[in-house]
NUGUVEX-7306 format. One record per residue: x, y, z of N, C-alpha, C in turn; residue number from 1; chain. Coordinates in steps of 0.2 Angstrom, whole numbers, plus 5000, padded with zeros to 4 digits. Each point is the difference from the previous one (the first is absolute). Last residue first. Example, Ala and Ser with C-alpha at 12.3 -4.5 7.8 and 13.67 -1.06 7.14 Angstrom:
<pts>
nu|nv|nw|cau|cav|caw|cu|cv|cw|n|chain
5064|4989|5035|5004|5006|5001|4996|5005|5003|2|A;
5002|4972|5000|4996|5006|5000|5004|5006|5000|1|A;
</pts>
This chain:
<pts>
nu|nv|nw|cau|cav|caw|cu|cv|cw|n|chain
4983|5036|4903|4996|5006|4997|4995|4999|5006|99|A;
5014|4981|4997|5007|5006|5004|4996|5008|4997|98|A;
4993|4974|5005|4998|5005|4997|5002|5007|5003|97|A;
5004|4970|5001|5002|5006|5004|4999|5004|4994|96|A;
4985|4978|5004|5007|5003|4999|5001|5008|5001|95|A;
4995|4993|5017|5002|4995|4991|4994|5000|4996|94|A;
4996|5010|5023|5008|5001|5000|5001|4996|4992|93|A;
4978|4999|5011|5000|5004|4995|5009|5003|5001|92|A;
4986|4984|5011|5006|5004|5004|4999|5005|4995|91|A;
4994|4979|4987|4994|5004|5005|5002|5007|5003|90|A;
5020|4988|4988|4995|5003|4999|4992|5004|5003|89|A;
5017|4988|5012|5004|5005|4998|4995|5003|4993|88|A;
4991|4980|5007|5000|5004|5006|5003|5007|4999|87|A;
5003|4985|4984|4993|4999|5001|4999|5006|5006|86|A;
5020|4988|4998|4999|5008|4995|4992|5002|4999|85|A;
5003|4981|5015|5005|5007|5003|4999|5006|4996|84|A;
4990|4979|4995|4997|5001|5002|5004|5007|5003|83|A;
5010|4984|4986|4994|5004|4995|4997|5006|5005|82|A;
5018|4988|5012|5004|5004|4994|4993|5005|4997|81|A;
4993|4985|5020|5003|4998|4995|5004|5006|4996|80|A;
4984|4992|5023|5010|5005|4996|5001|4995|4996|79|A;
4980|4989|5008|4998|5007|5002|5008|5006|4997|78|A;
5001|4975|5002|4998|5002|4994|4998|5009|5002|77|A;
5016|4989|5010|5000|4999|4992|4996|5000|4997|76|A;
4997|5003|5024|5004|5004|4993|5003|4998|4994|75|A;
4986|4985|5016|4996|5008|4999|5007|5006|4997|74|A;
5011|4979|5005|4994|4997|4995|4995|5009|4996|73|A;
5017|5000|5021|5004|5002|4991|4993|4998|4996|72|A;
4994|4999|5024|5002|5006|4996|4999|5000|4993|71|A;
4998|4979|5010|4995|5004|4996|4999|5007|4999|70|A;
5021|4989|5006|4995|4995|4996|4997|5005|4999|69|A;
5009|5006|5019|5006|5003|4996|4994|4995|4994|68|A;
4991|4995|5019|4999|5007|4999|5003|5001|4993|67|A;
4997|4979|5015|4999|5001|4991|4999|5006|4999|66|A;
5007|4997|5022|5005|4994|4996|4996|5000|4992|65|A;
4991|5014|5019|5009|5003|4998|5003|4994|4996|64|A;
4973|5003|4996|5004|4997|5006|5010|5004|4998|63|A;
4972|5000|4993|5007|5001|4998|5000|5001|5005|62|A;
4981|4983|4998|5001|5006|5002|5007|5004|4996|61|A;
4982|4982|4996|5007|4999|4999|5005|5007|5000|60|A;
4972|4992|5001|5005|4998|5006|5009|4998|4998|59|A;
4982|5011|4985|5000|4993|4998|5008|4997|5008|58|A;
4992|5022|5000|4994|4996|4999|5000|4993|5000|57|A;
5018|5015|5001|4998|4998|5006|4994|4996|5003|56|A;
5011|5006|4977|5004|4997|5005|4998|4996|5004|55|A;
4988|5020|4988|4999|4992|4999|5006|4994|5002|54|A;
5004|5022|5008|4991|5000|5001|4998|4993|4999|53|A;
5022|5006|4991|5000|5000|5008|4994|4998|5002|52|A;
5001|5008|4978|5003|4994|5002|5001|4996|5006|51|A;
4992|5023|4996|4994|4994|4997|5003|4994|5002|50|A;
5015|5016|5005|4994|5002|5003|4994|4992|4999|49|A;
5019|5006|4985|5003|5000|5004|4991|4996|5007|48|A;
4997|5013|4980|5001|4995|5000|5002|4995|5004|47|A;
4996|5023|5001|4996|4997|4999|4998|4991|5002|46|A;
5024|5015|5000|4994|4999|5006|4994|4998|4999|45|A;
5009|5004|4981|5005|4993|5002|4997|4999|5008|44|A;
4991|5020|4988|4999|4991|4997|5003|4995|5002|43|A;
5008|5022|5008|4992|4998|5001|4999|4994|4998|42|A;
5021|5007|4995|4999|4997|5007|4991|5000|5000|41|A;
5007|5008|4978|5003|4993|5004|4998|4997|5005|40|A;
4994|5022|4987|4996|4994|4998|5005|4992|5000|39|A;
5002|5023|5015|4991|5001|4993|5001|4994|4997|38|A;
5019|5003|5014|4994|4999|5006|4995|5002|4993|37|A;
5019|5000|4987|4998|4993|5005|4996|4998|5006|36|A;
5005|5022|4989|4996|4994|4993|5001|4997|5006|35|A;
4996|5022|5009|5004|4995|4999|5001|4993|4996|34|A;
4989|5023|5002|5006|4998|4995|5002|4994|5001|33|A;
4982|5011|5015|4999|5000|4991|5004|4996|4996|32|A;
5005|5004|5024|4993|4996|4999|4996|4999|4994|31|A;
5021|5014|5005|5001|4993|4997|4994|4996|5000|30|A;
5003|5026|5003|4996|4995|4994|5004|4993|5000|29|A;
5010|5016|5015|4992|5002|5002|4997|4995|4995|28|A;
5024|5006|4994|4997|4998|5005|4993|5002|5000|27|A;
5012|4991|4979|4999|5008|5004|4996|4999|5004|26|A;
5021|4979|4988|4988|5004|5000|4999|5007|5005|25|A;
5023|4989|4986|4998|5002|5007|4992|5002|4999|24|A;
5018|4986|4987|4998|5005|4998|4996|4999|5007|23|A;
5019|4989|4987|4998|5000|5006|4997|5005|4998|22|A;
5010|4980|4983|4998|5009|4999|4996|5001|5006|21|A;
5022|4979|4994|4991|5003|5003|4998|5006|4998|20|A;
5023|4988|4997|4996|5004|4995|4992|4998|5001|19|A;
5021|4998|5013|4994|4994|4997|4998|5000|4996|18|A;
5013|5014|5011|5006|4996|4998|4994|4992|4994|17|A;
4991|5019|5012|5002|5003|4993|5004|4996|4999|16|A;
4988|4996|5017|4997|4999|4998|5004|5003|4992|15|A;
5014|4998|5020|4997|4995|5000|4994|4999|4994|14|A;
5006|5020|5006|5005|4998|4998|5002|4994|4998|13|A;
4981|5010|5013|5000|5003|4994|5008|4998|4994|12|A;
4996|4991|5024|4994|5000|4996|5001|5001|4993|11|A;
5015|5010|5014|5003|4992|4999|4996|4999|4997|10|A;
4994|5021|5009|5005|4998|4994|5002|4994|4997|9|A;
4976|5002|5011|5006|5002|5004|5006|4999|4991|8|A;
4971|4999|5009|5004|5001|4995|5008|5002|5004|7|A;
4980|4999|5011|5002|4994|4997|5002|5000|4996|6|A;
4997|5019|5015|5002|4994|5002|5002|4993|4997|5|A;
4989|5021|4991|5009|5002|5003|5004|4992|5003|4|A;
4974|5001|4986|5002|5000|5006|5011|5001|5000|3|A;
4983|4993|4983|5002|5005|5000|5003|5005|5006|2|A;
4986|4980|4995|5000|5003|5001|5001|5008|5000|1|A;
</pts>
């Protein structure tokens, strides 16, 4: 969100060295513009919640022993490059329109 504590010279150097373009979101508008919040984390959370409810109904609750496997199953379905790209589009951050 552009707060100075989120960016360091080392981070900028690492991004530059790896050909990553950084951009900051203006303050006080992250609720509208953060693409992961807009289109990834919300759907992931809903899918995870639904999975946990279904597991409880089936008497197979999430435990520390099966958490990672269940988490990765939901993540593979709900966090994909296509979904992430769509989130950037829905937030209005992509494609870039300089006008």
